[in-house]
C-alpha positions in Angstrom: 8.3 11.5 28.8 10.8 11.6 25.9 10.4 14.8 23.6 11.3 12.7 20.5 8.5 11.8 18.2 8.1 7.9 17.7 8.5 6.8 14.1 5.4 5.7 12.2 4.6 2.1 11.8 2.8 0.0 9.2 0.2 -2.4 10.2 -0.5 -5.7 8.4 -3.7 -7.7 9.4 -3.2 -11.4 8.7 -6.9 -12.7 8.7 -6.1 -16.4 7.8 -8.8 -17.6 10.0 -11.3 -14.7 9.4 -11.7 -11.6 11.1 -14.1 -9.7 13.4 -14.2 -6.1 14.7 -13.0 -7.2 18.2 -10.3 -9.4 17.2 -8.8 -6.6 15.3 -8.9 -4.5 18.4 -7.5 -7.3 20.4 -4.5 -8.0 18.1 -3.7 -4.3 18.4 -3.6 -4.6 22.3 -1.6 -7.8 22.1 0.9 -6.2 19.8 1.4 -3.2 22.2 2.6 -5.9 24.7 5.2 -7.1 22.3 6.3 -3.6 21.3 6.7 -2.5 24.9 8.9 -5.5 25.9 11.8 -4.8 23.6 13.8 -1.8 24.7 15.7 -1.7 21.4 12.5 -0.4 19.9 12.7 3.1 21.9 12.4 5.1 18.6 9.0 3.5 18.0 7.8 3.9 21.7 9.4 7.1 22.9 6.1 9.1 23.0 3.4 6.5 23.3 0.8 7.5 25.7 0.7 4.0 27.7 3.3 1.7 29.3 1.2 -1.4 29.5 -1.7 -3.3 27.7 -3.9 -2.5 30.6 -3.1 1.1 30.3 -4.0 1.0 26.6 -7.2 -0.7 27.3 -8.2 1.9 29.8 -7.1 4.7 27.3 -9.4 3.4 24.7 -12.2 3.2 27.0 -11.5 6.7 28.4 -11.3 8.1 25.0 -14.5 6.4 23.7 -16.5 7.5 27.0 -15.2 11.1 27.2 -14.9 11.6 23.5 -18.6 10.4 22.7 -20.8 11.1 25.7 -23.5 9.6 24.2 -22.3 6.1 24.7 -20.6 6.9 28.0 -22.8 4.7 30.0 -23.6 2.0 27.6 -20.5 -0.3 27.6 -17.3 -1.5 29.2 -14.3 -3.2 28.1 -12.7 -6.5 29.4 -9.5 -8.0 28.4 -8.2 -11.5 29.1 -5.7 -14.1 28.1 -7.0 -17.0 26.1 -5.5 -20.0 24.4 -6.8 -21.2 20.8 -6.2 -24.1 18.4 -7.0 -27.7 18.6 -4.3 -28.3 21.0 -5.0 -25.1 23.0 -1.5 -24.1 22.5 -1.7 -20.7 20.9 -1.9 -17.6 23.4 -3.8 -14.9 22.4 -5.7 -11.6 23.6 -9.4 -11.6 23.8 -11.3 -8.3 24.3 -15.0 -8.4 25.2 -17.4 -5.4 25.0 -19.9 -5.6 27.9 -23.3 -3.9 27.1 -26.1 -2.7 29.6 -28.5 -4.1 26.8 -29.8 -7.5 26.4 -28.4 -9.7 23.6 -30.4 -12.8 22.7 -29.5 -15.4 19.8 -31.5 -15.6 16.7 -34.2 -18.2 16.5 -32.9 -21.3 14.5 -35.5 -23.8 13.3 -36.5 -26.2 15.9 -34.9 -24.4 18.7 -36.1 -22.0 21.2 -35.2 -18.2 21.0 -32.0 -17.7 23.1 -30.7 -21.5 23.0 -26.9 -21.7 23.0 -25.9 -22.4 19.4 -22.2 -21.6 19.3 -21.1 -25.1 19.0 -23.4 -26.0 16.1 -22.9 -25.0 12.3 -25.9 -22.3 12.5 -24.1 -19.0 12.5 -26.0 -15.8 12.9 -24.9 -12.9 10.7 -24.2 -9.8 12.8 -21.6 -7.9 14.5 -20.7 -10.1 17.4 -17.3 -11.1 18.6 -16.9 -14.5 17.1 -17.0 -16.2 13.8 -20.0 -18.1 15.1 -22.2 -14.9 15.8 -24.8 -15.2 18.6 -26.5 -11.8 17.8 -29.4 -11.6 15.3 -30.9 -9.1 12.9 -34.0 -8.8 14.8 -35.2 -6.8 17.7 -33.0 -8.6 20.2 -31.2 -5.3 21.3 -33.1 -3.3 23.8 -30.6 -0.6 23.3 -30.9 2.2 20.7 -30.4 1.4 17.2 -28.7 4.5 15.6 -28.8 5.2 12.0 -25.6 6.7 10.0 -26.5 10.3 10.4 -26.9 10.0 14.2 -23.5 8.2 14.3 -21.8 10.6 12.0 -23.1 13.5 14.1 -21.6 11.8 17.3 -18.4 11.6 15.5 -18.4 15.2 14.1 -19.1 16.5 17.5 -16.8 14.3 19.4 -13.9 15.8 21.5 -10.8 15.9 19.4 -8.7 15.6 22.5 -10.1 12.0 22.8 -11.1 11.1 19.3 -8.4 12.4 16.9 -9.8 13.9 13.7 -8.3 11.1 11.7 -9.9 8.5 13.8 -13.3 10.3 13.5 -12.8 10.6 9.6 -12.0 6.9 9.3 -14.8 5.8 11.5 -17.4 7.9 9.7 -16.0 6.3 6.2 -16.4 2.7 7.9 -20.0 3.3 9.0 -20.8 4.9 5.8 -19.7 1.7 4.1 -21.7 -0.6 6.5 -24.8 1.7 5.7 -24.4 1.4 2.1 -24.1 -2.4 2.1 -27.2 -2.6 4.6 -29.2 -0.3 2.4 -28.5 -2.2 -0.8 -29.2 -5.6 1.1 -32.8 -4.2 2.3 -33.5 -2.5 -1.0 -33.0 1.2 0.0 -31.5 3.8 -2.1 -30.7 6.0 1.0 -28.2 4.8 3.4 -29.2 7.8 5.6 -32.6 6.5 6.3 -32.3 2.6 6.7 -32.1 1.3 10.3 -29.4 -1.2 10.2 -28.1 -3.2 13.2 -24.4 -3.6 12.6 -24.0 0.0 12.7 -26.4 1.0 15.4 -25.3 -1.5 18.0 -23.0 -0.4 20.7 -20.6 -3.3 20.5 -19.9 -2.6 16.8 -19.4 1.1 17.6 -16.9 0.3 20.0 -15.2 -2.3 17.8 -14.8 0.3 14.9 -13.8 3.2 16.8 -11.8 1.2 19.5 -9.6 -0.4 16.7 -9.0 2.8 15.0 -7.9 4.4 18.5 -5.6 1.3 19.1 -4.0 1.9 15.6 -3.6 5.5 16.3 -1.9 5.1 19.8 0.2 2.5 18.5 1.6 5.2 16.0 0.5 3.5 12.9 0.5 5.9 10.1 -3.0 6.2 9.5 -2.6 9.5 7.5 0.0 7.7 5.2 -0.6 6.2 1.8 0.5 2.7 2.9 -0.5 2.7 6.6 -2.5 -0.4 6.8 -2.6 -3.7 4.8 -4.3 -7.0 4.9 -4.2 -10.6 3.7 -7.1 -12.0 1.5 -10.2 -12.6 3.2 -11.5 -16.0 3.6 -14.9 -16.7 2.1 -16.0 -19.8 4.3 -18.6 -21.8 3.3 -22.2 -23.1 4.5 -25.1 -20.9 5.7 -25.9 -18.8 8.5 -29.4 -18.3 10.4 -30.8 -14.8 10.8 -34.2 -13.2 11.4 -34.1 -13.0 7.2 -33.9 -16.7 7.1 -31.0 -19.1 6.2 -28.4 -17.1 4.2 -25.2 -18.2 2.3 -21.8 -17.3 3.6 -20.6 -14.7 3.3 -24.0 -13.1 4.2 -25.4 -10.4 1.8 -24.2 -7.4 3.5 -20.8 -8.7 4.2 -20.5 -10.0 0.6 -21.3 -6.5 -0.6 -18.7 -5.1 1.6 -16.1 -7.6 0.3 -16.6 -6.5 -3.2 -13.5 -5.6 -4.9 -11.4 -7.3 -2.0 -9.1 -9.9 -2.6 -10.5 -13.2 -1.0 -9.2 -16.9 -0.6 -11.2 -20.1 0.3 -10.4 -20.1 4.0 -8.6 -22.4 6.5 -9.0 -26.1 5.7 -9.5 -25.6 2.0 -7.6 -28.6 1.1 -8.9 -30.8 3.9 -11.8 -29.9 6.2 -13.3 -26.5 5.4 -14.5 -24.6 8.3 -18.4 -24.0 7.8 -20.1 -20.7 8.9 -19.3 -17.0 8.5 -15.5 -16.2 9.1 -15.6 -12.4 8.3 -18.0 -10.2 10.0 -19.5 -7.1 8.4 -17.7 -4.8 10.8 -14.2 -6.4 10.1 -14.9 -6.3 6.2 -15.8 -2.5 6.4 -12.9 -1.6 8.5 -10.6 -3.5 6.3 -12.1 -2.0 3.1 -11.3 1.5 4.4 -8.1 0.9 6.0 -6.5 -0.9 3.0 -7.9 1.8 0.4 -10.1 -0.5 -1.6 -12.2 2.2 -3.1 -9.2 4.5 -3.7 -7.4 1.8 -5.9 -8.2 0.1 -9.3 -6.1 -2.9 -8.4 -7.6 -4.4 -5.0 -6.1 -2.0 -2.6 -3.1 -3.1 -0.1 -4.4 -6.7 0.0 -2.0 -9.5 -0.2 1.1 -10.8 1.5 2.7 -8.6 4.0 4.9 -6.0 2.5 8.6 -6.3 2.7 9.5 -4.5 5.9 11.4 -4.9 9.4 8.7 -6.6 11.8 8.6 -4.7 15.2 5.7 -6.3 17.0 3.2 -9.0 16.6 -0.3 -9.2 18.2 -2.8 -12.1 18.2 -6.5 -11.2 18.9 -8.8 -14.0 19.5 -12.4 -14.7 18.6 -15.0 -16.5 20.7 -15.2 -19.8 18.8 -12.4 -22.1 19.0 -11.7 -24.2 16.0 -10.5 -27.7 16.3 -7.8 -27.7 13.5 -7.1 -23.8 13.3 -6.5 -21.1 15.9 -9.2 -18.6 15.6 -7.3 -15.5 15.8 -6.4 -12.5 13.7 -2.6 -11.8 13.6 -1.3 -8.2 13.5 2.3 -7.4 12.4 3.5 -4.0 13.1 6.7 -3.0 10.9 8.9 -0.2 9.9 11.0 0.5 6.8 8.2 -0.6 4.5 10.0 -1.3 1.1 7.1 -2.7 -0.9 9.5 -3.7 -3.7 7.5 -6.6 -4.5 5.1 -6.1 -7.1 2.8 -9.0 -6.2 2.0 -7.7 -2.8 -0.6 -5.2 -3.4 -0.8 -4.8 -7.3 -3.1 -7.2 -9.1 -1.5 -8.8 -12.1 -3.4 -8.0 -15.4 -2.4 -11.2 -17.0 -1.1 -14.4 -15.6 2.7 -14.5 -15.5 2.9 -11.0 -16.8 5.6 -8.7 -15.2 4.0 -6.2 -13.2 6.4 -3.5 -13.7 6.1 -3.6 -17.4 2.4 -2.2 -17.7 0.8 0.4 -15.6 -2.9 1.4 -15.6 -2.3 4.9 -16.6 -5.0 6.4 -14.7 -6.5 6.4 -11.1 -9.9 5.0 -10.5 -12.5 7.2 -9.0 -16.0 6.1 -8.4 -18.8 8.7 -8.8 -21.6 6.7 -7.3 -22.9 8.4 -4.3 -22.9 5.0 -2.8 -19.2 4.9 -2.8 -18.8 8.1 -0.9 -17.4 8.1 2.5 -19.4 10.9 3.9 -16.6 13.3 4.1 -15.8 16.0 1.4 -12.6 15.7 -0.7 -11.5 18.8 0.9 -11.2 17.1 4.1 -8.9 14.3 3.2 -5.4 14.8 4.3 -3.8 13.0 1.5 -2.5 15.4 -1.1 -3.1 14.9 -4.8 0.5 14.5 -6.6 2.0 17.2 -8.4 3.0 16.6 -12.0 5.2 18.7 -14.0 7.2 18.1 -17.1 11.1 17.7 -16.8 14.0 16.9 -18.8 15.0 13.5 -17.5 16.9 10.4 -18.4 16.4 8.8 -21.7 18.3 5.5 -21.7 19.9 4.4 -24.8 20.0 1.1 -26.9 23.7 1.0 -28.2 25.5 -2.0 -29.6 28.0 -2.3 -26.7 28.0 -3.7 -23.1 28.0 -0.3 -21.3 27.3 1.5 -18.0 26.1 5.1 -18.2 27.7 7.8 -16.0 24.6 9.8 -16.4 22.1 7.6 -14.5 21.3 10.3 -11.8 21.4 13.7 -13.6 17.9 14.6 -13.7 18.1 17.4 -16.4 20.4 15.3 -18.9 18.9 13.0 -21.7 20.1 9.6 -22.5 19.3 8.4 -26.0 17.6 5.3 -27.4 19.1 4.4 -30.9 19.9 1.3 -32.9 23.5 1.7 -34.2 24.9 -0.5 -37.3 28.6 -0.1 -36.8 29.2 -2.3 -33.8 27.5 -5.5 -32.6 27.5 -5.2 -28.9 24.2 -4.3 -27.1 23.8 -1.5 -24.3 21.1 -2.7 -22.0 18.5 0.0 -20.8 18.4 0.7 -17.0 14.7 1.5 -17.0 11.9 -1.2 -17.0 10.0 -0.1 -20.1 10.6 -2.9 -22.4 10.3 -0.7 -25.6 11.2 -1.6 -29.0 12.4 1.4 -30.8 11.9 -0.1 -34.3 8.1 -0.2 -33.5 6.4 2.2 -35.7 4.2 4.7 -33.7 0.5 4.3 -34.5 -0.1 7.9 -34.0 1.8 11.2 -34.3 3.5 12.5 -31.2 3.4 9.0 -29.5 7.0 9.4 -28.6 9.8 12.1 -29.3 12.3 12.0 -32.3 15.4 14.2 -32.6 18.8 14.1 -34.1 22.3 14.0 -32.3 25.9 13.8 -33.0 27.9 10.7 -31.8 31.5 10.8 -31.1 33.5 7.5 -30.6 37.3 6.9 -29.7 39.0 3.4 -29.1 41.4 3.5 -26.1 43.8 0.8 -25.2 46.3 2.7 -23.2 44.4 5.0 -20.7 44.0 4.4 -17.0 40.4 4.2 -15.4 41.0 7.3 -13.5 41.6 9.4 -16.5 38.8 8.0 -18.6 36.4 8.6 -15.8 37.7 12.2 -15.5 37.1 12.7 -19.2 33.7 11.4 -18.9 32.8 13.8 -16.1 34.1 16.7 -18.3 32.0 15.7 -21.2 28.8 15.7 -19.2 29.6 18.8 -17.4 30.2 20.5 -20.9 26.8 19.7 -22.3 26.8 16.2 -23.3 23.5 14.2 -23.3 25.4 11.1 -22.2 28.9 9.5 -22.1 29.7 5.9 -21.7 32.3 3.3 -22.1 31.9 0.0 -23.8 34.5 -2.9 -23.8 36.0 -3.9 -27.2 38.8 -6.1 -28.6 41.1 -4.2 -31.0 43.6 -5.5 -33.6 46.2 -7.9 -32.1 43.4 -8.9 -29.8 44.2 -6.1 -27.4 41.3 -5.5 -24.9 40.5 -1.8 -25.0 37.7 0.7 -24.1 35.4 2.6 -26.5 34.6 6.1 -25.2 31.1 7.3 -26.7 29.8 10.8 -26.5 26.4 11.9 -27.5 25.3 15.5 -27.8 22.7 17.8 -29.5 23.7 18.6 -33.2 21.8 21.9 -33.1 24.2 23.7 -30.9 26.6 24.6 -33.8 30.4 24.2 -34.3 31.0 25.4 -30.9 29.7 22.2 -29.3 31.7 20.2 -31.7 34.9 22.0 -30.8 34.2 21.8 -27.2 33.7 17.8 -27.2 36.4 17.1 -29.4 38.9 19.3 -27.4 38.0 17.4 -24.3 38.6 14.0 -25.8 41.7 14.9 -27.4 43.2 16.7 -24.6 42.2 14.3 -21.8 42.5 10.9 -23.4 45.1 9.1 -25.4 43.4 8.8 -28.6 45.0 9.9 -31.9 41.6 10.0 -33.8 37.8 10.2 -33.1 34.9 9.1 -35.3 32.0 11.4 -35.8 28.6 10.2 -36.8 26.0 13.1 -37.7 22.1 12.9 -37.4 22.1 9.8 -35.0 18.3 9.6 -34.6 16.9 9.1 -31.1 13.5 8.1 -30.1 12.5 8.7 -26.5 9.4 8.3 -24.5 7.4 11.4 -23.3 7.8 11.9 -19.7 6.5 13.8 -16.7 7.7 14.1 -13.1 5.6 13.0 -10.3 6.1 14.1 -6.6 5.1 11.4 -3.9 5.1 12.0 -0.4 6.7 9.5 2.1 7.0 9.4 5.8 10.9 10.2 5.2 10.2 13.2 2.6 9.2 13.9 -0.8 10.6 12.0 -3.6 10.2 12.8 -7.5 9.3 9.8 -9.7 10.0 10.0 -13.5 7.0 8.7 -15.5 7.6 7.6 -19.2 4.5 7.6 -21.3 3.9 5.6 -24.5 0.8 7.0 -25.9 -1.7 7.0 -23.2 0.1 4.2 -21.4 2.5 4.8 -18.6 5.3 2.2 -19.1 8.1 3.5 -17.0 8.5 4.5 -13.3 11.9 5.6 -11.7 12.5 7.3 -8.7 15.0 10.1 -8.8 18.5 8.9 -7.4 19.4 12.1 -5.8 16.1 12.3 -3.7 16.6 8.7 -2.5 20.3 9.1 -2.0 19.7 12.2 0.4 17.0 10.1 2.4 19.1 7.2 2.6 22.0 9.1 3.9 19.8 10.8 6.4 17.8 7.9 7.7 20.3 5.0 7.0 17.5 3.2 5.2 18.9 1.2 2.1 18.5 3.3 -0.8 16.9 0.5 -2.8 14.1 0.3 -0.1 13.6 4.1 -0.6 13.3 3.9 -4.4 11.0 0.8 -4.2 8.7 2.7 -1.8 8.4 5.8 -4.1 7.8 3.7 -7.1 5.2 1.8 -5.2 3.4 5.1 -4.1 3.6 6.4 -7.6 1.9 3.5 -9.0 -1.0 4.0 -6.5 -1.2 7.5 -7.6 -1.2 7.1 -11.3 
């Protein structure tokens, strides 16, 4: 086996027809087949612990049986190829969990207990492996119905050789979400005491832990901050029959799990909507945890797939076969996640508003014990971002079309100032949309200081000499230096050299700047403007961790609101050179992670 560590992948679950736990696990196994077939993906498969889908299925079964001895003799896994859709033309992988315990259907009015109802509209709310569940909430499982403390104990005491710690952690969190939803549904205030059937049944245990194991063995970055995303979940319509009676879709526990998650009407919304439950509690709980719903104030990582390079696609089939739509979950495994589209995971605050123009300014944390995941904060692997103040760029609004040479010097400052002597406008390079003439409503909302501005008009200098002079100005302590295009007398096209520096450094700074311009340009005269007022945002530096390395992101603050985020160019440049990934993708990734941290 190669000693090179495989690169981590991002997993996006496309739940256009709904989702169930076994469908998610099957989509992972199907994607493994796709990943293994392409020899060009060796950097993503070099250290995989399997070489075929059969080996992956056996590996998952072995991990479960040997990692959690309590369930060793209770289940088995069967994989098969099926076809879904009205024409039966969509091939997918189906995984069935066999159990030693008896499973019966819930009684439907005017039907005998156990009658086959999978082709009717009577859907049973539970953890079974289709959208038309045939398992009930009643005492139809002759096997043990475990509660949350029992399952948590099994996972905490599981063999780390077979159940990796990150898998156990996410599984406990998922079971806790299920327990909370079930306890609320039945009016209990303690999720540890209620006996609930989604969590306690063996097939749900296998579905949840098996899916997480699949993702782990596929080298999905489960410990990363953007490891898994999902499409919105279809709501469906109609009702389901349970031992609690006829319930609306989604059923109560499922609906509670979907709170805060992005949803959509479901397939057939514009023609013939599919009736019945489309999302099971197991799938809702898994996706809630994997997409970070409770760690985000804007809907987690749910939306369209992020900008990435697809590496593998897997289709996991449910039991029911819809007439007009394939009953499958599509998994997309990808690399080089850019996340430069703001609409992907970030909810718009107002319709049509630019997402980059306004950030929340805080990270939402729930203090309700029902939102806890059953694992202490110290156990989480995600590090809190480190924030420290830094002197960074301040882009300047000048009356000339210019390009600053100081975009990437983190300890230089670029000013913001309205100047009346010229009438061409310099565009800011950040995304803050700040009007500097707006009066601050409270003291200290932004920084104000006074600088000196030097200007020289040049119509007979080469580009090389001009660039060299600008470099010397910056190296000698100028806050910024830039060039704008002007038209001089006799309609001559020319350049205007601008240099901005701190006035409080005395005459020595004046002499230094003037000497450079006179010696290294062709000008015969220099204009000096004293006390040029500059207004700048308060800022801090936020460090984010990516799979490629740490990147610093500058955060501009207006009052209590974060209005500007920009990744440090040198950090992104270094990673781009080392990995070959476009610098824009690196920068966009860092900004997206920073948004999730703030």
